[in-house]
PLY file of the C-alpha trace (Angstrom):
ply
format ascii 1.0
element vertex 503
property float x
property float y
property float z
element edge 502
property int vertex1
property int vertex2
end_header
24.44 -113.66 31.54
22.06 -113.82 28.56
20.12 -116.70 30.14
19.78 -115.01 33.52
16.45 -113.44 34.55
18.20 -110.08 34.76
15.10 -107.95 35.17
13.74 -110.08 37.98
17.13 -109.96 39.69
17.19 -106.18 39.43
13.69 -105.94 40.91
13.77 -108.55 43.65
17.40 -108.39 44.82
16.95 -104.94 46.44
13.46 -105.80 47.70
14.55 -109.04 49.37
17.80 -107.38 50.42
15.77 -104.64 52.05
14.00 -107.30 54.08
17.35 -108.71 55.22
18.59 -105.25 56.22
15.38 -104.66 58.14
15.91 -107.93 60.00
19.29 -106.70 61.28
17.51 -104.22 63.54
18.61 -100.75 64.56
21.13 -102.09 67.09
23.40 -103.13 64.20
23.36 -99.87 62.27
26.86 -100.26 60.81
26.08 -103.73 59.46
22.83 -102.41 57.98
24.69 -99.65 56.16
27.34 -101.97 54.71
24.88 -104.68 53.69
22.62 -102.09 52.02
25.53 -100.62 50.08
26.68 -104.08 48.99
23.20 -104.95 47.71
22.90 -101.63 45.88
26.35 -102.06 44.28
25.53 -105.59 43.13
22.24 -104.33 41.69
24.12 -101.63 39.79
26.62 -104.16 38.44
23.76 -106.42 37.32
22.18 -103.49 35.43
25.29 -102.99 33.27
24.61 -106.08 31.05
21.32 -104.43 30.03
23.44 -101.78 28.31
26.28 -103.95 27.04
23.96 -106.75 25.88
21.42 -104.50 24.18
20.65 -105.38 20.55
20.55 -102.06 18.68
18.98 -103.70 15.63
15.93 -104.72 17.67
13.40 -101.98 18.40
11.17 -104.27 20.45
11.35 -105.40 24.05
14.40 -107.40 25.10
15.41 -109.46 28.18
11.81 -110.73 28.25
10.45 -112.79 31.15
6.89 -114.10 31.07
5.04 -116.28 33.57
1.47 -116.76 34.71
0.54 -114.64 37.71
-3.27 -114.50 38.09
-4.52 -116.91 35.38
-8.21 -116.35 36.13
-7.90 -112.79 34.80
-5.04 -113.42 32.35
-2.70 -111.22 34.43
0.93 -112.17 33.86
4.30 -111.55 35.41
5.59 -110.10 32.14
8.82 -108.11 32.07
10.79 -106.59 29.22
13.02 -103.63 28.50
13.81 -101.43 25.52
16.28 -98.57 25.21
14.00 -96.14 27.06
13.54 -98.53 29.98
17.21 -99.45 30.20
18.33 -95.80 30.42
15.98 -95.19 33.35
16.85 -98.48 35.09
20.57 -97.67 35.04
19.83 -94.14 36.29
17.90 -95.74 39.17
20.67 -98.15 40.15
23.36 -95.44 40.07
21.25 -92.98 42.06
20.42 -95.53 44.76
24.10 -96.26 45.40
24.81 -92.52 45.74
21.79 -91.99 48.02
22.96 -94.72 50.39
26.50 -93.32 50.49
25.10 -89.84 51.07
22.97 -91.02 53.99
25.88 -92.82 55.66
26.38 -90.27 58.42
23.31 -88.06 58.11
20.68 -90.66 59.11
21.11 -91.46 62.79
17.70 -92.80 63.85
16.16 -96.08 62.70
19.12 -96.64 60.39
18.28 -100.16 59.24
14.69 -99.16 58.50
15.79 -96.16 56.41
18.30 -98.13 54.33
15.88 -101.04 53.92
13.13 -98.71 52.73
15.47 -97.17 50.16
16.38 -100.59 48.78
12.75 -101.68 48.53
11.90 -98.41 46.78
14.69 -99.07 44.27
13.31 -102.50 43.37
9.76 -101.24 42.96
10.83 -98.33 40.73
12.81 -100.69 38.49
9.65 -102.81 38.29
7.73 -99.81 36.94
10.23 -99.38 34.10
10.26 -103.10 33.20
6.60 -104.13 33.52
4.92 -105.16 30.26
1.65 -106.34 31.81
-0.36 -103.19 32.58
-1.66 -104.51 35.92
1.87 -105.42 36.95
2.84 -101.87 35.97
0.00 -100.52 38.09
1.03 -102.67 41.06
4.58 -101.33 40.97
3.31 -97.81 40.16
1.21 -97.77 43.33
3.62 -99.83 45.37
6.39 -97.24 45.21
4.17 -94.75 47.05
4.43 -96.76 50.27
8.22 -96.58 50.84
8.36 -92.91 49.82
5.41 -92.16 52.12
7.35 -93.80 54.96
10.60 -91.98 54.10
8.90 -88.57 54.19
6.66 -89.35 57.17
9.32 -90.87 59.44
12.59 -89.11 58.54
11.17 -85.82 57.27
11.02 -82.33 58.75
8.59 -80.72 61.19
5.64 -80.83 58.76
6.47 -84.32 57.51
3.07 -85.87 58.22
1.26 -83.16 56.25
3.72 -83.47 53.34
3.54 -87.27 53.33
-0.26 -87.30 53.33
-0.43 -84.70 50.55
2.07 -86.66 48.47
0.18 -89.92 48.95
-3.30 -88.53 48.29
-2.32 -86.63 45.14
-0.45 -89.52 43.58
-2.81 -92.30 44.71
-6.05 -90.60 43.66
-4.59 -89.68 40.28
-3.62 -93.24 39.47
-7.10 -94.58 40.24
-8.24 -93.03 36.96
-5.53 -94.95 35.14
-6.77 -98.20 36.68
-10.28 -97.51 35.42
-8.86 -96.91 31.94
-6.85 -100.14 32.03
-9.91 -102.14 33.06
-11.89 -100.65 30.17
-9.13 -101.57 27.72
-9.06 -105.13 29.05
-12.83 -105.52 28.72
-12.63 -104.25 25.16
-9.57 -106.17 23.97
-9.20 -109.09 26.38
-5.53 -108.43 27.23
-3.56 -106.57 29.87
-0.31 -106.61 27.86
0.86 -103.13 26.84
1.87 -104.19 23.26
-1.66 -105.60 22.77
-3.21 -102.37 24.08
-1.15 -100.41 21.55
-2.68 -102.48 18.71
-6.25 -102.13 20.02
-8.66 -100.21 17.76
-10.39 -97.33 19.60
-12.93 -94.70 18.58
-12.28 -90.98 19.00
-14.59 -90.81 22.04
-12.93 -93.80 23.70
-9.50 -92.31 23.09
-10.53 -88.97 24.57
-11.77 -90.51 27.82
-8.71 -92.74 28.08
-6.38 -89.85 27.33
-7.65 -87.87 30.31
-7.60 -90.96 32.54
-3.90 -91.40 31.75
-3.28 -87.65 31.91
-4.55 -87.34 35.47
-2.33 -90.20 36.63
0.87 -89.16 34.87
0.49 -85.37 35.18
0.52 -85.69 38.97
3.71 -87.75 38.80
5.65 -85.36 36.51
4.24 -83.10 38.11
2.55 -80.76 35.62
0.87 -77.45 36.34
-1.64 -77.15 38.10
-1.26 -80.47 40.02
2.29 -79.69 41.07
1.74 -78.21 44.53
2.50 -81.46 46.39
6.10 -81.53 45.16
7.59 -78.47 46.95
6.04 -79.59 50.25
7.33 -83.14 49.78
10.84 -81.93 48.93
11.08 -79.46 51.79
10.04 -82.03 54.40
11.76 -85.11 52.93
15.26 -86.10 54.08
18.04 -85.51 51.57
17.94 -89.07 50.21
14.18 -88.89 49.75
14.49 -85.62 47.82
17.22 -87.06 45.59
15.19 -90.16 44.70
12.00 -88.16 44.27
13.60 -85.68 41.87
16.02 -87.99 40.07
13.76 -91.03 39.53
10.14 -90.77 40.64
9.30 -87.68 38.59
10.53 -89.50 35.48
7.81 -92.14 35.88
5.22 -89.58 34.77
7.13 -88.82 31.58
7.72 -92.53 31.04
3.98 -93.15 31.38
3.17 -90.67 28.62
5.66 -92.39 26.30
4.52 -95.92 27.18
0.74 -95.43 27.45
-0.72 -92.12 26.28
1.06 -91.63 22.97
0.99 -95.17 21.51
-2.39 -96.32 22.93
-4.44 -93.16 22.26
-2.42 -91.34 19.55
-5.37 -89.51 17.99
-6.61 -88.09 21.29
-3.03 -87.23 22.24
-2.79 -85.24 19.02
-6.19 -83.60 19.47
-5.37 -82.42 22.98
-1.71 -81.81 22.27
-2.32 -78.05 22.39
-3.38 -78.43 26.03
-0.25 -80.37 26.91
2.00 -77.87 25.14
0.26 -74.97 26.92
0.57 -76.59 30.35
4.22 -77.40 29.63
4.98 -73.79 28.71
3.23 -72.56 31.86
5.43 -74.88 33.91
8.55 -73.71 32.07
7.86 -69.98 32.37
5.51 -69.36 35.30
6.85 -72.01 37.70
10.38 -70.92 36.83
9.47 -67.40 37.95
7.98 -68.79 41.15
11.37 -70.37 41.84
12.97 -66.93 41.72
11.16 -65.70 44.84
11.83 -68.66 47.15
13.82 -68.20 50.34
14.25 -71.94 51.01
16.95 -73.66 48.94
15.05 -76.94 48.67
11.83 -75.26 47.62
13.70 -73.27 44.95
15.23 -76.42 43.46
11.85 -78.20 43.72
10.17 -75.53 41.63
13.06 -75.62 39.18
12.45 -79.37 38.79
8.84 -78.70 37.77
10.06 -76.19 35.19
12.67 -78.56 33.76
10.21 -81.47 33.63
7.96 -79.18 31.61
10.55 -79.59 28.87
9.95 -83.34 28.92
6.21 -83.06 28.25
6.83 -80.27 25.73
9.26 -82.37 23.71
6.92 -85.37 23.88
3.84 -83.63 22.52
5.72 -81.39 20.11
6.99 -84.62 18.54
3.42 -85.85 18.10
2.39 -82.59 16.47
5.36 -82.77 14.09
4.41 -86.30 13.03
0.75 -85.53 12.45
0.76 -81.91 11.24
4.03 -81.67 9.33
4.71 -85.35 8.57
8.22 -84.62 9.83
9.18 -87.89 11.49
12.89 -87.11 11.71
12.40 -83.93 13.74
9.74 -85.68 15.81
12.34 -88.25 16.77
14.59 -85.35 17.75
11.88 -84.07 20.10
11.36 -87.49 21.67
15.10 -88.00 22.03
15.35 -84.58 23.66
12.62 -85.47 26.13
14.42 -88.66 27.13
17.84 -87.01 27.37
16.25 -84.28 29.49
14.81 -86.90 31.84
18.16 -88.61 32.37
20.02 -85.31 32.59
17.58 -83.88 35.11
18.06 -87.04 37.16
21.75 -86.28 37.56
21.45 -82.50 37.97
18.52 -82.46 40.41
20.03 -85.31 42.41
23.27 -83.35 42.63
21.56 -80.09 43.64
19.60 -81.76 46.45
22.75 -83.58 47.56
24.58 -80.23 47.76
21.77 -78.76 49.86
21.99 -81.85 52.08
25.73 -81.26 52.61
25.02 -77.74 53.90
22.01 -78.84 55.94
24.02 -81.55 57.71
26.42 -78.85 58.90
24.10 -75.89 59.56
20.64 -77.50 60.00
18.98 -74.74 58.01
17.92 -74.38 54.38
17.14 -70.66 54.45
19.20 -68.82 51.86
19.63 -65.80 54.15
21.47 -67.95 56.72
24.38 -68.45 54.34
26.81 -66.34 52.35
30.47 -66.65 51.38
30.55 -70.45 51.62
33.29 -70.53 48.95
35.70 -68.94 51.45
35.55 -71.96 53.76
34.39 -74.79 51.45
36.20 -74.20 48.12
35.79 -77.75 46.75
32.13 -77.81 47.65
31.69 -74.40 46.03
33.25 -75.70 42.81
30.71 -78.53 42.65
27.82 -76.20 43.48
28.75 -73.73 40.73
29.18 -76.54 38.20
25.75 -77.98 38.97
24.22 -74.48 38.93
25.65 -73.92 35.46
24.29 -77.29 34.33
20.89 -76.37 35.77
21.06 -73.19 33.67
21.70 -75.18 30.49
25.38 -74.38 29.99
26.78 -75.95 26.78
29.08 -78.82 27.64
26.79 -80.05 30.40
23.86 -82.46 30.15
21.44 -79.64 30.96
22.09 -78.13 27.54
21.71 -81.23 25.35
18.11 -82.23 26.01
16.80 -78.67 26.18
18.54 -77.71 22.94
17.08 -80.74 21.13
13.57 -79.89 22.35
13.89 -76.20 21.44
15.17 -77.17 17.99
12.21 -79.50 17.46
9.80 -76.87 18.82
11.11 -74.33 16.32
10.06 -76.64 13.47
6.52 -76.68 14.84
6.22 -72.96 15.67
8.94 -70.36 16.39
6.85 -68.76 19.16
6.71 -72.05 21.06
10.47 -72.36 20.76
10.92 -68.77 21.95
8.69 -69.34 24.99
10.52 -72.57 25.80
13.90 -70.88 25.45
12.99 -68.34 28.12
13.61 -71.07 30.67
17.32 -70.79 29.88
17.21 -67.17 31.04
14.91 -67.82 34.00
16.89 -70.93 34.96
20.11 -68.94 34.88
18.38 -66.30 36.99
17.33 -68.50 39.91
20.35 -70.84 39.72
23.00 -68.12 39.66
21.20 -65.82 42.07
21.03 -68.71 44.53
24.76 -69.31 44.03
25.48 -65.61 44.53
23.67 -65.50 47.88
24.96 -68.80 49.23
28.43 -69.29 47.70
29.92 -65.88 46.85
30.68 -62.77 48.86
32.03 -62.32 52.35
31.45 -64.96 55.01
27.87 -64.43 56.10
28.13 -65.21 59.80
30.11 -67.09 62.44
28.32 -70.37 61.69
29.41 -70.22 58.05
32.97 -69.41 59.13
33.11 -72.71 61.04
32.06 -74.90 58.09
34.36 -77.71 56.98
34.82 -78.68 53.33
33.42 -81.91 51.91
34.85 -85.23 53.09
35.68 -88.34 51.04
32.14 -89.73 51.16
30.66 -86.46 49.89
33.38 -86.26 47.25
32.26 -89.63 45.86
28.58 -88.64 45.69
29.10 -85.23 44.09
31.93 -86.50 41.89
29.82 -89.26 40.33
26.93 -86.86 39.74
29.37 -84.40 38.12
30.83 -87.14 35.92
27.35 -88.07 34.69
26.47 -84.45 33.93
29.75 -83.93 32.07
29.68 -87.23 30.17
26.17 -86.68 28.78
27.00 -83.04 28.04
30.14 -83.84 26.05
29.27 -87.26 24.63
25.52 -87.97 24.53
25.85 -90.45 21.66
25.87 -93.69 23.74
22.65 -92.57 25.44
20.90 -91.47 22.24
22.04 -94.61 20.39
20.61 -96.75 23.18
17.20 -95.10 22.91
17.06 -94.54 19.14
15.47 -97.89 18.09
12.65 -97.47 20.62
12.22 -93.78 19.74
12.02 -94.59 16.02
9.41 -97.28 16.66
7.35 -94.89 18.82
7.50 -92.18 16.13
6.22 -94.70 13.56
3.35 -95.64 15.88
2.40 -92.00 16.29
2.17 -91.56 12.52
-0.55 -94.22 12.26
-4.10 -93.18 13.16
-6.50 -95.59 14.86
-9.55 -93.86 13.41
0 1
1 2
2 3
3 4
4 5
5 6
6 7
7 8
8 9
9 10
10 11
11 12
12 13
13 14
14 15
15 16
16 17
17 18
18 19
19 20
20 21
21 22
22 23
23 24
24 25
25 26
26 27
27 28
28 29
29 30
30 31
31 32
32 33
33 34
34 35
35 36
36 37
37 38
38 39
39 40
40 41
41 42
42 43
43 44
44 45
45 46
46 47
47 48
48 49
49 50
50 51
51 52
52 53
53 54
54 55
55 56
56 57
57 58
58 59
59 60
60 61
61 62
62 63
63 64
64 65
65 66
66 67
67 68
68 69
69 70
70 71
71 72
72 73
73 74
74 75
75 76
76 77
77 78
78 79
79 80
80 81
81 82
82 83
83 84
84 85
85 86
86 87
87 88
88 89
89 90
90 91
91 92
92 93
93 94
94 95
95 96
96 97
97 98
98 99
99 100
100 101
101 102
102 103
103 104
104 105
105 106
106 107
107 108
108 109
109 110
110 111
111 112
112 113
113 114
114 115
115 116
116 117
117 118
118 119
119 120
120 121
121 122
122 123
123 124
124 125
125 126
126 127
127 128
128 129
129 130
130 131
131 132
132 133
133 134
134 135
135 136
136 137
137 138
138 139
139 140
140 141
141 142
142 143
143 144
144 145
145 146
146 147
147 148
148 149
149 150
150 151
151 152
152 153
153 154
154 155
155 156
156 157
157 158
158 159
159 160
160 161
161 162
162 163
163 164
164 165
165 166
166 167
167 168
168 169
169 170
170 171
171 172
172 173
173 174
174 175
175 176
176 177
177 178
178 179
179 180
180 181
181 182
182 183
183 184
184 185
185 186
186 187
187 188
188 189
189 190
190 191
191 192
192 193
193 194
194 195
195 196
196 197
197 198
198 199
199 200
200 201
201 202
202 203
203 204
204 205
205 206
206 207
207 208
208 209
209 210
210 211
211 212
212 213
213 214
214 215
215 216
216 217
217 218
218 219
219 220
220 221
221 222
222 223
223 224
224 225
225 226
226 227
227 228
228 229
229 230
230 231
231 232
232 233
233 234
234 235
235 236
236 237
237 238
238 239
239 240
240 241
241 242
242 243
243 244
244 245
245 246
246 247
247 248
248 249
249 250
250 251
251 252
252 253
253 254
254 255
255 256
256 257
257 258
258 259
259 260
260 261
261 262
262 263
263 264
264 265
265 266
266 267
267 268
268 269
269 270
270 271
271 272
272 273
273 274
274 275
275 276
276 277
277 278
278 279
279 280
280 281
281 282
282 283
283 284
284 285
285 286
286 287
287 288
288 289
289 290
290 291
291 292
292 293
293 294
294 295
295 296
296 297
297 298
298 299
299 300
300 301
301 302
302 303
303 304
304 305
305 306
306 307
307 308
308 309
309 310
310 311
311 312
312 313
313 314
314 315
315 316
316 317
317 318
318 319
319 320
320 321
321 322
322 323
323 324
324 325
325 326
326 327
327 328
328 329
329 330
330 331
331 332
332 333
333 334
334 335
335 336
336 337
337 338
338 339
339 340
340 341
341 342
342 343
343 344
344 345
345 346
346 347
347 348
348 349
349 350
350 351
351 352
352 353
353 354
354 355
355 356
356 357
357 358
358 359
359 360
360 361
361 362
362 363
363 364
364 365
365 366
366 367
367 368
368 369
369 370
370 371
371 372
372 373
373 374
374 375
375 376
376 377
377 378
378 379
379 380
380 381
381 382
382 383
383 384
384 385
385 386
386 387
387 388
388 389
389 390
390 391
391 392
392 393
393 394
394 395
395 396
396 397
397 398
398 399
399 400
400 401
401 402
402 403
403 404
404 405
405 406
406 407
407 408
408 409
409 410
410 411
411 412
412 413
413 414
414 415
415 416
416 417
417 418
418 419
419 420
420 421
421 422
422 423
423 424
424 425
425 426
426 427
427 428
428 429
429 430
430 431
431 432
432 433
433 434
434 435
435 436
436 437
437 438
438 439
439 440
440 441
441 442
442 443
443 444
444 445
445 446
446 447
447 448
448 449
449 450
450 451
451 452
452 453
453 454
454 455
455 456
456 457
457 458
458 459
459 460
460 461
461 462
462 463
463 464
464 465
465 466
466 467
467 468
468 469
469 470
470 471
471 472
472 473
473 474
474 475
475 476
476 477
477 478
478 479
479 480
480 481
481 482
482 483
483 484
484 485
485 486
486 487
487 488
488 489
489 490
490 491
491 492
492 493
493 494
494 495
495 496
496 497
497 498
498 499
499 500
500 501
501 502
């Protein structure tokens, strides 16, 4: 398959497939489900050669495709993938399959439209991770807002229109600043290609303005404090599949943007304002984690926990930059960057699993209020086992993926300043607090009420979804080496770029 346009296939197969599913109409809901699942499975299978065919000796982009797109402005259809991209692409293809299986019986209205929208969203998100031309990146970056806007606005809860509008306005307005920055870089250097932008010489003032242009765009996506308030509303109103994709994939695009744009293109400004990024990351880790403790809605609690865990991603990213510049410690900087990437992939599995578990309960009880449950383990023992496992992973239990990335980031943070590492480590205690307290109120104890007593344990379809998520969490927790080896060449190259000043 080395001569195949793999990246284009991964992008356009689900997008075109989504169009075919949409054409089936809502009268053929069963056919729409099966065709969507087939397309998603084929897309996942096609993503495997990215991993098996990856050249570990090559730190640059691989699987490159390059064609003219808008010649008048030198905009190209330019795709490529490195270890960082490939890890996130495979996470996307796995998650989409599980989301479609999870929605098999829970989505009853406009079935073909829902499944088609999910497929189109998958293709656009893969495009974000593979785009090498910055305008192509921006097109995919903005394009993914449309299907998620539709998913929240059509299949969401009672306040879905408000949540969808808030999601769209926050994320769209933030990315406008990135577009302005990209246009400036093109006018200065004459190229839209990200590798060319990395090599472009920039003054300190130019870097500062560009840094904040990128920051506004990517901070909203992560989301970082204080532009995080759209996320809990979006999660609470979104259907289960929308919440899973939002938490598992879309939040990672913000962290990916920092690694692909902010750090290599404006390294000096990123270092100068690194203190701000570290401070905002610690606020997300500590303060937002405490906010999660007081939530009475399960989805909102897990949404706030996602913000706290993504704070680890930005912390590891900018701690690595500080280690390179201040301590000339490239090896530990690579540890911080590796930790940030492992945390992104790990959080994809854990958050996707947590929202899937909440969806299982919501499908049966049609409520997400914690007080409406209690003693679920008495009637759903297999479900309870999955819930407790994912809660432990969310708390950073050794042996699960939740521990690996956080431990790497804390270790790197300790080399920069022990107080930063101590503040970051508090999330392990806070995370255990809200994760286990939630489990205590929902899973343990006597049966809470007659509705809980009537609950049935998970069926085969739910077993598949939760089982695959659990396998991913366990595999990365016990054997992270294949993942870290995949990303190491790209991480090493990024660390070397950070060490070189443009001033």
